[in-house]
Every structure is written in structure tokens, then in C-alpha cells.
All heavy atoms as a GROMACS GRO file, in nm:
protein
  557
    1MET      N    1  -2.310  -2.219  -0.452
    1MET     CA    2  -2.173  -2.208  -0.421
    1MET      C    3  -2.151  -2.115  -0.295
    1MET      O    4  -2.199  -2.005  -0.306
    1MET     CB    5  -2.086  -2.154  -0.540
    1MET     CG    6  -1.939  -2.149  -0.513
    1MET     SD    7  -1.829  -2.098  -0.643
    1MET     CE    8  -1.837  -2.239  -0.740
    2LYS      N    9  -2.063  -2.159  -0.203
    2LYS     CA   10  -2.024  -2.067  -0.093
    2LYS      C   11  -1.886  -2.017  -0.123
    2LYS      O   12  -1.793  -2.093  -0.163
    2LYS     CB   13  -2.016  -2.161   0.034
    2LYS     CG   14  -1.977  -2.074   0.153
    2LYS     CD   15  -1.975  -2.154   0.278
    2LYS     CE   16  -1.924  -2.054   0.390
    2LYS     NZ   17  -1.872  -2.127   0.493
    3ILE      N   18  -1.880  -1.888  -0.111
    3ILE     CA   19  -1.748  -1.815  -0.144
    3ILE      C   20  -1.701  -1.737  -0.028
    3ILE      O   21  -1.789  -1.667   0.040
    3ILE     CB   22  -1.775  -1.717  -0.257
    3ILE    CG1   23  -1.828  -1.787  -0.387
    3ILE    CG2   24  -1.648  -1.644  -0.283
    3ILE    CD1   25  -1.872  -1.686  -0.488
    4THR      N   26  -1.572  -1.765   0.021
    4THR     CA   27  -1.527  -1.684   0.135
    4THR      C   28  -1.405  -1.606   0.090
    4THR      O   29  -1.310  -1.665   0.023
    4THR     CB   30  -1.477  -1.785   0.242
    4THR    OG1   31  -1.587  -1.871   0.279
    4THR    CG2   32  -1.428  -1.717   0.370
    5ILE      N   33  -1.414  -1.480   0.099
    5ILE     CA   34  -1.297  -1.396   0.055
    5ILE      C   35  -1.214  -1.360   0.178
    5ILE      O   36  -1.272  -1.307   0.281
    5ILE     CB   37  -1.358  -1.273  -0.014
    5ILE    CG1   38  -1.449  -1.300  -0.129
    5ILE    CG2   39  -1.246  -1.174  -0.062
    5ILE    CD1   40  -1.523  -1.183  -0.197
    6GLY      N   41  -1.085  -1.388   0.153
    6GLY     CA   42  -1.002  -1.353   0.273
    6GLY      C   43  -0.947  -1.210   0.260
    6GLY      O   44  -1.003  -1.126   0.190
    7LYS      N   45  -0.861  -1.175   0.355
    7LYS     CA   46  -0.816  -1.044   0.368
    7LYS      C   47  -0.723  -1.006   0.250
    7LYS      O   48  -0.663  -1.078   0.187
    7LYS     CB   49  -0.728  -1.034   0.499
    7LYS     CG   50  -0.805  -1.038   0.621
    7LYS     CD   51  -0.724  -1.024   0.739
    7LYS     CE   52  -0.790  -1.038   0.879
    7LYS     NZ   53  -0.714  -1.025   0.998
    8PHE      N   54  -0.729  -0.874   0.224
    8PHE     CA   55  -0.650  -0.818   0.106
    8PHE      C   56  -0.505  -0.819   0.159
    8PHE      O   57  -0.466  -0.778   0.268
    8PHE     CB   58  -0.692  -0.677   0.087
    8PHE     CG   59  -0.609  -0.601  -0.008
    8PHE    CD1   60  -0.590  -0.636  -0.138
    8PHE    CD2   61  -0.545  -0.482   0.031
    8PHE    CE1   62  -0.519  -0.573  -0.222
    8PHE    CE2   63  -0.460  -0.415  -0.060
    8PHE     CZ   64  -0.440  -0.456  -0.189
    9ASP      N   65  -0.425  -0.874   0.062
    9ASP     CA   66  -0.272  -0.869   0.081
    9ASP      C   67  -0.215  -0.758  -0.008
    9ASP      O   68  -0.203  -0.778  -0.126
    9ASP     CB   69  -0.227  -1.011   0.042
    9ASP     CG   70  -0.066  -1.027   0.068
    9ASP    OD1   71   0.005  -0.921   0.070
    9ASP    OD2   72  -0.016  -1.138   0.072
   10SER      N   73  -0.171  -0.648   0.054
   10SER     CA   74  -0.119  -0.544  -0.018
   10SER      C   75   0.013  -0.564  -0.085
   10SER      O   76   0.041  -0.518  -0.188
   10SER     CB   77  -0.105  -0.416   0.069
   10SER     OG   78  -0.012  -0.438   0.173
   11ALA      N   79   0.082  -0.665  -0.033
   11ALA     CA   80   0.210  -0.709  -0.101
   11ALA      C   81   0.195  -0.777  -0.226
   11ALA      O   82   0.265  -0.760  -0.325
   11ALA     CB   83   0.297  -0.796  -0.005
   12THR      N   84   0.085  -0.851  -0.242
   12THR     CA   85   0.065  -0.931  -0.371
   12THR      C   86  -0.052  -0.868  -0.452
   12THR      O   87  -0.076  -0.910  -0.562
   12THR     CB   88   0.024  -1.072  -0.337
   12THR    OG1   89  -0.098  -1.080  -0.263
   12THR    CG2   90   0.139  -1.138  -0.268
   13GLY      N   91  -0.131  -0.772  -0.385
   13GLY     CA   92  -0.242  -0.714  -0.459
   13GLY      C   93  -0.366  -0.815  -0.473
   13GLY      O   94  -0.438  -0.808  -0.564
   14THR      N   95  -0.368  -0.920  -0.398
   14THR     CA   96  -0.466  -1.031  -0.412
   14THR      C   97  -0.542  -1.050  -0.272
   14THR      O   98  -0.507  -0.998  -0.170
   14THR     CB   99  -0.400  -1.165  -0.442
   14THR    OG1  100  -0.311  -1.212  -0.342
   14THR    CG2  101  -0.316  -1.150  -0.577
   15VAL      N  102  -0.645  -1.131  -0.290
   15VAL     CA  103  -0.724  -1.176  -0.177
   15VAL      C  104  -0.737  -1.341  -0.202
   15VAL      O  105  -0.739  -1.386  -0.309
   15VAL     CB  106  -0.864  -1.116  -0.174
   15VAL    CG1  107  -0.865  -0.980  -0.133
   15VAL    CG2  108  -0.948  -1.141  -0.305
   16LEU      N  109  -0.720  -1.414  -0.092
   16LEU     CA  110  -0.721  -1.552  -0.100
   16LEU      C  111  -0.871  -1.590  -0.089
   16LEU      O  112  -0.937  -1.541   0.007
   16LEU     CB  113  -0.645  -1.621   0.018
   16LEU     CG  114  -0.653  -1.777   0.000
   16LEU    CD1  115  -0.582  -1.825  -0.128
   16LEU    CD2  116  -0.577  -1.836   0.126
   17VAL      N  117  -0.927  -1.664  -0.185
   17VAL     CA  118  -1.062  -1.699  -0.189
   17VAL      C  119  -1.079  -1.848  -0.187
   17VAL      O  120  -1.006  -1.918  -0.245
   17VAL     CB  121  -1.128  -1.643  -0.312
   17VAL    CG1  122  -1.271  -1.674  -0.338
   17VAL    CG2  123  -1.094  -1.494  -0.342
   18THR      N  124  -1.190  -1.886  -0.110
   18THR     CA  125  -1.220  -2.028  -0.100
   18THR      C  126  -1.359  -2.046  -0.161
   18THR      O  127  -1.456  -1.975  -0.129
   18THR     CB  128  -1.228  -2.068   0.051
   18THR    OG1  129  -1.092  -2.051   0.110
   18THR    CG2  130  -1.258  -2.225   0.066
   19PHE      N  131  -1.364  -2.139  -0.256
   19PHE     CA  132  -1.492  -2.169  -0.320
   19PHE      C  133  -1.529  -2.308  -0.276
   19PHE      O  134  -1.449  -2.408  -0.287
   19PHE     CB  135  -1.466  -2.168  -0.480
   19PHE     CG  136  -1.406  -2.040  -0.530
   19PHE    CD1  137  -1.273  -2.016  -0.547
   19PHE    CD2  138  -1.503  -1.935  -0.573
   19PHE    CE1  139  -1.222  -1.903  -0.602
   19PHE    CE2  140  -1.449  -1.818  -0.622
   19PHE     CZ  141  -1.326  -1.804  -0.634
   20ASP      N  142  -1.643  -2.330  -0.223
   20ASP     CA  143  -1.696  -2.462  -0.184
   20ASP      C  144  -1.824  -2.477  -0.268
   20ASP      O  145  -1.921  -2.405  -0.264
   20ASP     CB  146  -1.736  -2.466  -0.040
   20ASP     CG  147  -1.618  -2.452   0.042
   20ASP    OD1  148  -1.530  -2.543   0.035
   20ASP    OD2  149  -1.603  -2.357   0.132
   21HIS      N  150  -1.821  -2.594  -0.346
   21HIS     CA  151  -1.932  -2.631  -0.427
   21HIS      C  152  -1.940  -2.775  -0.451
   21HIS      O  153  -1.843  -2.843  -0.493
   21HIS     CB  154  -1.917  -2.558  -0.567
   21HIS     CG  155  -2.039  -2.569  -0.652
   21HIS    ND1  156  -2.161  -2.528  -0.627
   21HIS    CD2  157  -2.055  -2.634  -0.781
   21HIS    CE1  158  -2.237  -2.551  -0.723
   21HIS    NE2  159  -2.177  -2.613  -0.821
   22GLU      N  160  -2.054  -2.833  -0.426
   22GLU     CA  161  -2.079  -2.978  -0.446
   22GLU      C  162  -1.975  -3.063  -0.389
   22GLU      O  163  -1.937  -3.165  -0.440
   22GLU     CB  164  -2.103  -2.998  -0.593
   22GLU     CG  165  -2.219  -2.934  -0.660
   22GLU     CD  166  -2.240  -2.974  -0.805
   22GLU    OE1  167  -2.162  -3.050  -0.859
   22GLU    OE2  168  -2.343  -2.930  -0.857
   23GLY      N  169  -1.944  -3.038  -0.270
   23GLY     CA  170  -1.838  -3.115  -0.189
   23GLY      C  171  -1.689  -3.092  -0.232
   23GLY      O  172  -1.607  -3.151  -0.176
   24ILE      N  173  -1.668  -2.994  -0.325
   24ILE     CA  174  -1.538  -2.964  -0.368
   24ILE      C  175  -1.489  -2.830  -0.306
   24ILE      O  176  -1.573  -2.739  -0.306
   24ILE     CB  177  -1.526  -2.958  -0.521
   24ILE    CG1  178  -1.581  -3.075  -0.586
   24ILE    CG2  179  -1.388  -2.923  -0.560
   24ILE    CD1  180  -1.509  -3.210  -0.560
   25THR      N  181  -1.372  -2.820  -0.253
   25THR     CA  182  -1.324  -2.704  -0.203
   25THR      C  183  -1.203  -2.660  -0.290
   25THR      O  184  -1.110  -2.738  -0.316
   25THR     CB  185  -1.273  -2.708  -0.057
   25THR    OG1  186  -1.394  -2.748   0.022
   25THR    CG2  187  -1.215  -2.588  -0.007
   26HIS      N  188  -1.211  -2.535  -0.342
   26HIS     CA  189  -1.100  -2.489  -0.429
   26HIS      C  190  -1.050  -2.349  -0.367
   26HIS      O  191  -1.140  -2.264  -0.354
   26HIS     CB  192  -1.151  -2.471  -0.574
   26HIS     CG  193  -1.046  -2.416  -0.666
   26HIS    ND1  194  -0.924  -2.478  -0.700
   26HIS    CD2  195  -1.038  -2.284  -0.723
   26HIS    CE1  196  -0.860  -2.398  -0.784
   26HIS    NE2  197  -0.927  -2.286  -0.795
   27ARG      N  198  -0.930  -2.332  -0.354
   27ARG     CA  199  -0.879  -2.212  -0.301
   27ARG      C  200  -0.770  -2.153  -0.397
   27ARG      O  201  -0.690  -2.234  -0.450
   27ARG     CB  202  -0.794  -2.227  -0.167
   27ARG     CG  203  -0.890  -2.266  -0.044
   27ARG     CD  204  -0.806  -2.282   0.084
   27ARG     NE  205  -0.890  -2.328   0.183
   27ARG     CZ  206  -0.924  -2.459   0.209
   27ARG    NH1  207  -0.874  -2.549   0.125
   27ARG    NH2  208  -1.012  -2.498   0.309
   28ARG      N  209  -0.781  -2.020  -0.413
   28ARG     CA  210  -0.692  -1.951  -0.495
   28ARG      C  211  -0.680  -1.805  -0.476
   28ARG      O  212  -0.774  -1.744  -0.434
   28ARG     CB  213  -0.729  -1.982  -0.649
   28ARG     CG  214  -0.862  -1.924  -0.687
   28ARG     CD  215  -0.877  -1.913  -0.834
   28ARG     NE  216  -0.800  -1.801  -0.881
   28ARG     CZ  217  -0.800  -1.753  -1.007
   28ARG    NH1  218  -0.869  -1.823  -1.102
   28ARG    NH2  219  -0.738  -1.656  -1.036
   29PRO      N  220  -0.573  -1.748  -0.505
   29PRO     CA  221  -0.556  -1.598  -0.493
   29PRO      C  222  -0.638  -1.537  -0.621
   29PRO      O  223  -0.626  -1.587  -0.728
   29PRO     CB  224  -0.420  -1.564  -0.490
   29PRO     CG  225  -0.352  -1.682  -0.567
   29PRO     CD  226  -0.444  -1.804  -0.542
   30VAL      N  227  -0.705  -1.424  -0.592
   30VAL     CA  228  -0.771  -1.350  -0.702
   30VAL      C  229  -0.719  -1.201  -0.686
   30VAL      O  230  -0.705  -1.151  -0.584
   30VAL     CB  231  -0.927  -1.352  -0.680
   30VAL    CG1  232  -0.997  -1.264  -0.776
   30VAL    CG2  233  -0.976  -1.497  -0.692
   31ASN      N  234  -0.686  -1.150  -0.796
   31ASN     CA  235  -0.637  -1.006  -0.811
   31ASN      C  236  -0.741  -0.921  -0.759
   31ASN      O  237  -0.862  -0.922  -0.794
   31ASN     CB  238  -0.596  -0.967  -0.955
   31ASN     CG  239  -0.480  -1.045  -0.993
   31ASN    OD1  240  -0.396  -1.070  -0.918
   31ASN    ND2  241  -0.459  -1.059  -1.132
   32ALA      N  242  -0.712  -0.833  -0.669
   32ALA     CA  243  -0.806  -0.739  -0.602
   32ALA      C  244  -0.820  -0.616  -0.693
   32ALA      O  245  -0.728  -0.586  -0.774
   32ALA     CB  246  -0.754  -0.696  -0.471
   33CYS      N  247  -0.928  -0.558  -0.678
   33CYS     CA  248  -0.957  -0.428  -0.752
   33CYS      C  249  -0.920  -0.314  -0.656
   33CYS      O  250  -0.946  -0.323  -0.521
   33CYS     CB  251  -1.100  -0.414  -0.785
   33CYS     SG  252  -1.155  -0.539  -0.903
   34LEU      N  253  -0.871  -0.210  -0.710
   34LEU     CA  254  -0.824  -0.097  -0.632
   34LEU      C  255  -0.905   0.036  -0.664
   34LEU      O  256  -0.952   0.047  -0.785
   34LEU     CB  257  -0.670  -0.066  -0.654
   34LEU     CG  258  -0.581  -0.183  -0.624
   34LEU    CD1  259  -0.438  -0.153  -0.643
   34LEU    CD2  260  -0.602  -0.228  -0.472
   35THR      N  261  -0.914   0.120  -0.582
   35THR     CA  262  -0.980   0.252  -0.605
   35THR      C  263  -0.880   0.342  -0.683
   35THR      O  264  -0.762   0.300  -0.702
   35THR     CB  265  -1.015   0.326  -0.471
   35THR    OG1  266  -0.895   0.359  -0.392
   35THR    CG2  267  -1.106   0.238  -0.381
   36GLU      N  268  -0.937   0.447  -0.732
   36GLU     CA  269  -0.845   0.548  -0.793
   36GLU      C  270  -0.725   0.600  -0.713
   36GLU      O  271  -0.621   0.625  -0.763
   36GLU     CB  272  -0.931   0.675  -0.830
   36GLU     CG  273  -1.028   0.653  -0.949
   36GLU     CD  274  -1.100   0.771  -0.979
   36GLU    OE1  275  -1.062   0.889  -0.942
   36GLU    OE2  276  -1.210   0.748  -1.049
   37ASN      N  277  -0.740   0.594  -0.586
   37ASN     CA  278  -0.640   0.630  -0.496
   37ASN      C  279  -0.555   0.519  -0.449
   37ASN      O  280  -0.460   0.545  -0.369
   37ASN     CB  281  -0.698   0.693  -0.368
   37ASN     CG  282  -0.782   0.822  -0.398
   37ASN    OD1  283  -0.751   0.892  -0.492
   37ASN    ND2  284  -0.878   0.851  -0.311
   38GLY      N  285  -0.568   0.396  -0.505
   38GLY     CA  286  -0.482   0.283  -0.477
   38GLY      C  287  -0.532   0.198  -0.362
   38GLY      O  288  -0.456   0.111  -0.319
   39GLY      N  289  -0.638   0.245  -0.295
   39GLY     CA  290  -0.686   0.153  -0.187
   39GLY      C  291  -0.772   0.030  -0.233
   39GLY      O  292  -0.809   0.032  -0.353
   40TYR      N  293  -0.793  -0.055  -0.147
   40TYR     CA  294  -0.859  -0.179  -0.167
   40TYR      C  295  -1.006  -0.142  -0.198
   40TYR      O  296  -1.077  -0.081  -0.108
   40TYR     CB  297  -0.844  -0.286  -0.057
   40TYR     CG  298  -0.913  -0.403  -0.064
   40TYR    CD1  299  -0.917  -0.490  -0.173
   40TYR    CD2  300  -1.011  -0.443   0.051
   40TYR    CE1  301  -1.002  -0.610  -0.177
   40TYR    CE2  302  -1.078  -0.553   0.043
   40TYR     CZ  303  -1.070  -0.637  -0.071
   40TYR     OH  304  -1.152  -0.747  -0.069
   41ASP      N  305  -1.063  -0.188  -0.305
   41ASP     CA  306  -1.208  -0.178  -0.337
   41ASP      C  307  -1.284  -0.303  -0.310
   41ASP      O  308  -1.280  -0.390  -0.391
   41ASP     CB  309  -1.224  -0.126  -0.482
   41ASP     CG  310  -1.362  -0.081  -0.521
   41ASP    OD1  311  -1.459  -0.139  -0.450
   41ASP    OD2  312  -1.384   0.004  -0.610
   42LYS      N  313  -1.344  -0.316  -0.196
   42LYS     CA  314  -1.401  -0.442  -0.157
   42LYS      C  315  -1.520  -0.478  -0.250
   42LYS      O  316  -1.531  -0.599  -0.278
   42LYS     CB  317  -1.448  -0.425  -0.004
   42LYS     CG  318  -1.504  -0.544   0.055
   42LYS     CD  319  -1.534  -0.525   0.201
   42LYS     CE  320  -1.579  -0.661   0.272
   42LYS     NZ  321  -1.614  -0.637   0.407
   43THR      N  322  -1.602  -0.381  -0.283
   43THR     CA  323  -1.723  -0.412  -0.371
   43THR      C  324  -1.679  -0.449  -0.505
   43THR      O  325  -1.738  -0.563  -0.553
   43THR     CB  326  -1.813  -0.280  -0.373
   43THR    OG1  327  -1.849  -0.246  -0.246
   43THR    CG2  328  -1.926  -0.310  -0.463
   44ALA      N  329  -1.581  -0.394  -0.572
   44ALA     CA  330  -1.543  -0.432  -0.698
   44ALA      C  331  -1.461  -0.559  -0.709
   44ALA      O  332  -1.472  -0.646  -0.784
   44ALA     CB  333  -1.448  -0.326  -0.759
   45THR      N  334  -1.391  -0.584  -0.588
   45THR     CA  335  -1.321  -0.708  -0.580
   45THR      C  336  -1.423  -0.828  -0.567
   45THR      O  337  -1.410  -0.936  -0.633
   45THR     CB  338  -1.214  -0.708  -0.454
   45THR    OG1  339  -1.127  -0.605  -0.483
   45THR    CG2  340  -1.151  -0.853  -0.438
   46ALA      N  341  -1.526  -0.802  -0.485
   46ALA     CA  342  -1.640  -0.908  -0.474
   46ALA      C  343  -1.701  -0.942  -0.606
   46ALA      O  344  -1.721  -1.053  -0.635
   46ALA     CB  345  -1.743  -0.863  -0.375
   47ALA      N  346  -1.718  -0.842  -0.697
   47ALA     CA  347  -1.771  -0.861  -0.831
   47ALA      C  348  -1.681  -0.950  -0.908
   47ALA      O  349  -1.720  -1.044  -0.987
   47ALA     CB  350  -1.801  -0.737  -0.888
   48ARG      N  351  -1.551  -0.914  -0.898
   48ARG     CA  352  -1.448  -0.994  -0.970
   48ARG      C  353  -1.447  -1.131  -0.918
   48ARG      O  354  -1.432  -1.229  -1.005
   48ARG     CB  355  -1.307  -0.934  -0.959
   48ARG     CG  356  -1.198  -1.012  -1.023
   48ARG     CD  357  -1.069  -0.946  -1.019
   48ARG     NE  358  -1.064  -0.838  -1.122
   48ARG     CZ  359  -0.975  -0.747  -1.132
   48ARG    NH1  360  -0.870  -0.736  -1.043
   48ARG    NH2  361  -0.984  -0.649  -1.221
   49VAL      N  362  -1.456  -1.160  -0.798
   49VAL     CA  363  -1.458  -1.294  -0.743
   49VAL      C  364  -1.578  -1.367  -0.787
   49VAL      O  365  -1.580  -1.492  -0.820
   49VAL     CB  366  -1.459  -1.289  -0.585
   49VAL    CG1  367  -1.494  -1.424  -0.532
   49VAL    CG2  368  -1.320  -1.233  -0.528
   50ASP      N  369  -1.687  -1.298  -0.807
   50ASP     CA  370  -1.807  -1.368  -0.858
   50ASP      C  371  -1.784  -1.414  -1.008
   50ASP      O  372  -1.826  -1.515  -1.036
   50ASP     CB  373  -1.939  -1.273  -0.855
   50ASP     CG  374  -1.992  -1.260  -0.710
   50ASP    OD1  375  -1.964  -1.342  -0.631
   50ASP    OD2  376  -2.071  -1.151  -0.699
   51ASP      N  377  -1.718  -1.334  -1.071
   51ASP     CA  378  -1.682  -1.375  -1.219
   51ASP      C  379  -1.583  -1.502  -1.213
   51ASP      O  380  -1.611  -1.581  -1.290
   51ASP     CB  381  -1.609  -1.266  -1.282
   51ASP     CG  382  -1.689  -1.148  -1.317
   51ASP    OD1  383  -1.813  -1.159  -1.324
   51ASP    OD2  384  -1.632  -1.036  -1.348
   52VAL      N  385  -1.497  -1.509  -1.122
   52VAL     CA  386  -1.404  -1.616  -1.115
   52VAL      C  387  -1.479  -1.739  -1.068
   52VAL      O  388  -1.459  -1.843  -1.107
   52VAL     CB  389  -1.291  -1.585  -1.017
   52VAL    CG1  390  -1.205  -1.717  -0.984
   52VAL    CG2  391  -1.200  -1.472  -1.070
   53ALA      N  392  -1.579  -1.712  -0.980
   53ALA     CA  393  -1.662  -1.826  -0.923
   53ALA      C  394  -1.739  -1.900  -1.037
   53ALA      O  395  -1.754  -2.019  -1.033
   53ALA     CB  396  -1.756  -1.777  -0.820
   54ARG      N  397  -1.783  -1.832  -1.139
   54ARG     CA  398  -1.844  -1.890  -1.247
   54ARG      C  399  -1.758  -1.992  -1.326
   54ARG      O  400  -1.799  -2.106  -1.360
   54ARG     CB  401  -1.906  -1.790  -1.359
   54ARG     CG  402  -2.039  -1.718  -1.280
   54ARG     CD  403  -2.106  -1.645  -1.391
   54ARG     NE  404  -2.043  -1.510  -1.422
   54ARG     CZ  405  -2.045  -1.406  -1.345
   54ARG    NH1  406  -2.114  -1.406  -1.230
   54ARG    NH2  407  -1.984  -1.297  -1.375
   55GLY      N  408  -1.631  -1.955  -1.342
   55GLY     CA  409  -1.542  -2.037  -1.393
   55GLY      C  410  -1.503  -2.154  -1.307
   55GLY      O  411  -1.494  -2.267  -1.358
   56VAL      N  412  -1.490  -2.140  -1.185
   56VAL     CA  413  -1.464  -2.242  -1.092
   56VAL      C  414  -1.578  -2.345  -1.087
   56VAL      O  415  -1.560  -2.466  -1.099
   56VAL     CB  416  -1.441  -2.196  -0.951
   56VAL    CG1  417  -1.437  -2.311  -0.853
   56VAL    CG2  418  -1.312  -2.104  -0.946
   57GLU      N  419  -1.705  -2.291  -1.093
   57GLU     CA  420  -1.822  -2.386  -1.086
   57GLU      C  421  -1.825  -2.469  -1.219
   57GLU      O  422  -1.850  -2.592  -1.203
   57GLU     CB  423  -1.955  -2.293  -1.079
   57GLU     CG  424  -2.081  -2.380  -1.076
   57GLU     CD  425  -2.206  -2.287  -1.045
   57GLU    OE1  426  -2.190  -2.164  -1.050
   57GLU    OE2  427  -2.304  -2.353  -1.011
   58HIS      N  428  -1.792  -2.408  -1.327
   58HIS     CA  429  -1.783  -2.485  -1.457
   58HIS      C  430  -1.674  -2.597  -1.450
   58HIS      O  431  -1.700  -2.705  -1.489
   58HIS     CB  432  -1.757  -2.387  -1.578
   58HIS     CG  433  -1.743  -2.454  -1.703
   58HIS    ND1  434  -1.851  -2.517  -1.770
   58HIS    CD2  435  -1.641  -2.476  -1.781
   58HIS    CE1  436  -1.810  -2.577  -1.874
   58HIS    NE2  437  -1.674  -2.554  -1.887
   59LYS      N  438  -1.559  -2.550  -1.394
   59LYS     CA  439  -1.454  -2.654  -1.386
   59LYS      C  440  -1.490  -2.771  -1.294
   59LYS      O  441  -1.453  -2.881  -1.318
   59LYS     CB  442  -1.321  -2.583  -1.349
   59LYS     CG  443  -1.270  -2.498  -1.464
   59LYS     CD  444  -1.154  -2.407  -1.415
   59LYS     CE  445  -1.107  -2.324  -1.530
   59LYS     NZ  446  -1.003  -2.226  -1.490
   60ILE      N  447  -1.562  -2.748  -1.186
   60ILE     CA  448  -1.609  -2.850  -1.097
   60ILE      C  449  -1.709  -2.938  -1.179
   60ILE      O  450  -1.698  -3.065  -1.172
   60ILE     CB  451  -1.666  -2.789  -0.972
   60ILE    CG1  452  -1.563  -2.726  -0.881
   60ILE    CG2  453  -1.750  -2.897  -0.896
   60ILE    CD1  454  -1.614  -2.655  -0.766
   61ALA      N  455  -1.797  -2.875  -1.245
   61ALA     CA  456  -1.900  -2.946  -1.330
   61ALA      C  457  -1.848  -3.045  -1.424
   61ALA      O  458  -1.899  -3.158  -1.451
   61ALA     CB  459  -1.996  -2.852  -1.390
   62ILE      N  460  -1.737  -2.994  -1.491
   62ILE     CA  461  -1.681  -3.091  -1.592
   62ILE      C  462  -1.564  -3.181  -1.535
   62ILE      O  463  -1.510  -3.263  -1.612
   62ILE     CB  464  -1.621  -3.012  -1.710
   62ILE    CG1  465  -1.502  -2.915  -1.669
   62ILE    CG2  466  -1.728  -2.929  -1.787
   62ILE    CD1  467  -1.424  -2.850  -1.782
   63GLY      N  468  -1.545  -3.173  -1.406
   63GLY     CA  469  -1.452  -3.269  -1.340
   63GLY      C  470  -1.316  -3.225  -1.329
   63GLY      O  471  -1.221  -3.306  -1.296
   64LEU      N  472  -1.284  -3.100  -1.382
   64LEU     CA  473  -1.146  -3.055  -1.372
   64LEU      C  474  -1.095  -3.031  -1.239
   64LEU      O  475  -0.975  -3.062  -1.200
   64LEU     CB  476  -1.140  -2.933  -1.463
   64LEU     CG  477  -0.993  -2.873  -1.476
   64LEU    CD1  478  -0.910  -2.976  -1.558
   64LEU    CD2  479  -0.996  -2.745  -1.563
   65PHE      N  480  -1.188  -2.981  -1.153
   65PHE     CA  481  -1.148  -2.964  -1.012
   65PHE      C  482  -1.229  -3.070  -0.929
   65PHE      O  483  -1.348  -3.083  -0.939
   65PHE     CB  484  -1.197  -2.830  -0.957
   65PHE     CG  485  -1.117  -2.713  -1.015
   65PHE    CD1  486  -1.168  -2.585  -0.999
   65PHE    CD2  487  -1.005  -2.726  -1.071
   65PHE    CE1  488  -1.096  -2.464  -1.042
   65PHE    CE2  489  -0.925  -2.612  -1.120
   65PHE     CZ  490  -0.983  -2.489  -1.107
   66ALA      N  491  -1.153  -3.161  -0.862
   66ALA     CA  492  -1.208  -3.261  -0.778
   66ALA      C  493  -1.132  -3.284  -0.659
   66ALA      O  494  -1.014  -3.249  -0.658
   66ALA     CB  495  -1.217  -3.391  -0.865
   67GLU      N  496  -1.185  -3.347  -0.556
   67GLU     CA  497  -1.119  -3.371  -0.437
   67GLU      C  498  -1.017  -3.481  -0.481
   67GLU      O  499  -1.054  -3.566  -0.544
   67GLU     CB  500  -1.214  -3.416  -0.327
   67GLU     CG  501  -1.303  -3.315  -0.278
   67GLU     CD  502  -1.221  -3.199  -0.199
   67GLU    OE1  503  -1.126  -3.231  -0.129
   67GLU    OE2  504  -1.260  -3.081  -0.223
   68PRO      N  505  -0.893  -3.471  -0.410
   68PRO     CA  506  -0.805  -3.576  -0.434
   68PRO      C  507  -0.843  -3.699  -0.374
   68PRO      O  508  -0.930  -3.707  -0.278
   68PRO     CB  509  -0.668  -3.528  -0.369
   68PRO     CG  510  -0.719  -3.417  -0.265
   68PRO     CD  511  -0.854  -3.363  -0.329
   69PRO      N  512  -0.802  -3.823  -0.427
   69PRO     CA  513  -0.840  -3.948  -0.369
   69PRO      C  514  -0.786  -3.962  -0.223
   69PRO      O  515  -0.686  -3.903  -0.194
   69PRO     CB  516  -0.776  -4.055  -0.465
   69PRO     CG  517  -0.678  -3.982  -0.549
   69PRO     CD  518  -0.713  -3.831  -0.549
   70GLU      N  519  -0.859  -4.034  -0.151
   70GLU     CA  520  -0.814  -4.061  -0.004
   70GLU      C  521  -0.678  -4.122  -0.003
   70GLU      O  522  -0.634  -4.205  -0.082
   70GLU     CB  523  -0.910  -4.158   0.068
   70GLU     CG  524  -1.047  -4.106   0.085
   70GLU     CD  525  -1.052  -4.006   0.197
   70GLU    OE1  526  -0.979  -4.010   0.297
   70GLU    OE2  527  -1.134  -3.906   0.180
   71ALA      N  528  -0.590  -4.073   0.082
   71ALA     CA  529  -0.452  -4.117   0.088
   71ALA      C  530  -0.451  -4.271   0.124
   71ALA      O  531  -0.360  -4.339   0.076
   71ALA     CB  532  -0.376  -4.035   0.193
   72ASN      N  533  -0.540  -4.316   0.203
   72ASN     CA  534  -0.541  -4.458   0.251
   72ASN      C  535  -0.634  -4.543   0.167
   72ASN      O  536  -0.669  -4.654   0.207
   72ASN     CB  537  -0.564  -4.462   0.393
   72ASN     CG  538  -0.451  -4.401   0.478
   72ASN    OD1  539  -0.344  -4.403   0.451
   72ASN    ND2  540  -0.499  -4.327   0.587
   73ALA      N  541  -0.695  -4.490   0.058
   73ALA     CA  542  -0.798  -4.569  -0.014
   73ALA      C  543  -0.731  -4.688  -0.087
   73ALA      O  544  -0.615  -4.675  -0.132
   73ALA     CB  545  -0.861  -4.475  -0.116
   74ALA      N  546  -0.793  -4.796  -0.094
   74ALA     CA  547  -0.750  -4.918  -0.163
   74ALA      C  548  -0.742  -4.875  -0.315
   74ALA      O  549  -0.833  -4.824  -0.360
   74ALA     CB  550  -0.822  -5.031  -0.136
   75PRO      N  551  -0.643  -4.935  -0.392
   75PRO     CA  552  -0.624  -4.913  -0.520
   75PRO      C  553  -0.741  -4.984  -0.601
   75PRO      O  554  -0.806  -5.068  -0.567
   75PRO     CB  555  -0.494  -4.959  -0.566
   75PRO     CG  556  -0.441  -5.031  -0.449
   75PRO     CD  557  -0.530  -4.996  -0.336
   0.00000   0.00000   0.00000
């Protein structure tokens, strides 16, 4: 799985993450981890994203997350 973590959004306390696996792309915000001083903790957030990625991978495997059908595909 390829994981791309976007910039920290201090207004929402999240990072936008893109998960690419087996031809499926799934994007979602993930709650960021903060330091004791309230700053963005990049290392802890990456660990949290890895946890989320396991769930995304499972959902792709069972077909819950799939690419939408082509808009012009014949029925």
C-alpha cells in the first residue's frame, strides 16, 4: 500500500491521507497526534495513519472500498 500524508490542518486537527492499494484510491482525513505542548507530532501521526491503513486495506480486500463504475460504461 502506498500512503501519502498531507499537511497538518490546525483548524481541524487532521491530516488528509491518500491510500493507494490494488488499483483503489481512498482519501480521508485522519486525526493528527499532538505533542504535550500542542504541536503537531509527525512521527506519532504516521503511526496512527499506519493503523488506519490496516483497516483501509481490509476494507479494500472485502470489497467495501472499490473504484466507482465508469460514468460512460454500458449497463
